N, C-alpha and C positions, 0 to 999 in steps of 0.2 A: 935363838931366838925364837919365842914362837910363834907359829902360824895362828892368822889371824882365820878366825871361823864367822864368811861372809852366806848370809843372808841372799837367795837370786832374786832379784828384781822381779818374777813371776812372782814368788815365792809374797812377797809382800805385798805386790798390785793386792792379789788374792786376799787379802787377810786383812787389808783396807777396804776390799771392797764388800764386805761379807760384815764388818765392824759397822760400814758405813750406813750397809740394808737391814743390819737388826736396828738400829740407832732410829731410822726411818718407821721399819714395823710397829717401835716397841709407840712410837709419836704417833701414828693414825689407828694405837687404840687407847691412847686417852681422849678422855671426857670433854667435848668442848665448853667451854667456860659460860655461864649462861648470867645475864644481868652486869658484868662487869662496867659494861660502857655506855650501855642503857638503849643499845640499837636492836630490833629487832625486825623478823621478816615480815613483810605486810600479805607481800602477796605476791608471784611471779606471773611478768606478762612476757609473751614475743616481742620481741621489736622488729623483725621481719626484714626485710629487704633486701638487696641485692649484697653478696657477700661479705666480706668482717668490716669490722668496726673497728676507730681509735680512738681520741679522744673522745667524753660528753661532756655535755655544758648542759646546765640547766638555766631555766628564767624562772625563778618561783613568783614574777610577778603573772607574768603570761601561763606559764602551768606549761611549759613547754620543754624535753628535753629535743640535745640537739646533738645529732649521732651522726659527728665526721668518718666517711668511708670514702674507697677510692674514687666510686664516680658521683661525689654527693654530700649533699648531708640532707639528712630524714629528719623530717621534722615530728616529734611526740606529743600527742597531745596527752599530757597523764592524769589529765580525770575521764576522757572517754575510751583511754589504750588504747589508740588509733594511729598511724602515721593520716598527718594532717596536712603535709608537704612537704616537696624535698627541693632542695638549691640544688643547680644543678653545676657542680663543679668536676675538676679533673685534681685527686690526688690530696682529697683534703688533711691534715694532720690535729684540728679539731678547729674550736669556733671560740671568740670570743665576746660577750652583749658588752653594749655602750647602752646608757642613758644618758 
């Protein structure tokens, strides 16, 4: 009977990791596609506020962006680029706008 030659798991893991890193490096060098979606960056705005944020909701009629946060909801005016109010809540994960 012929002896099987097995590759140790550690060697296989290193080869797999190096392959993945190589693919990531190649993808990082690829130029971004332009114009395919029609979207483009107009400006960057700092949203401010305490802590991170979860989901965002936009009210196009009132021109407000609602930012759900751990300690409440920040109300951002998209025309003045400022926080114009807060809604006190605890651990908010989203906002729904009803008409």
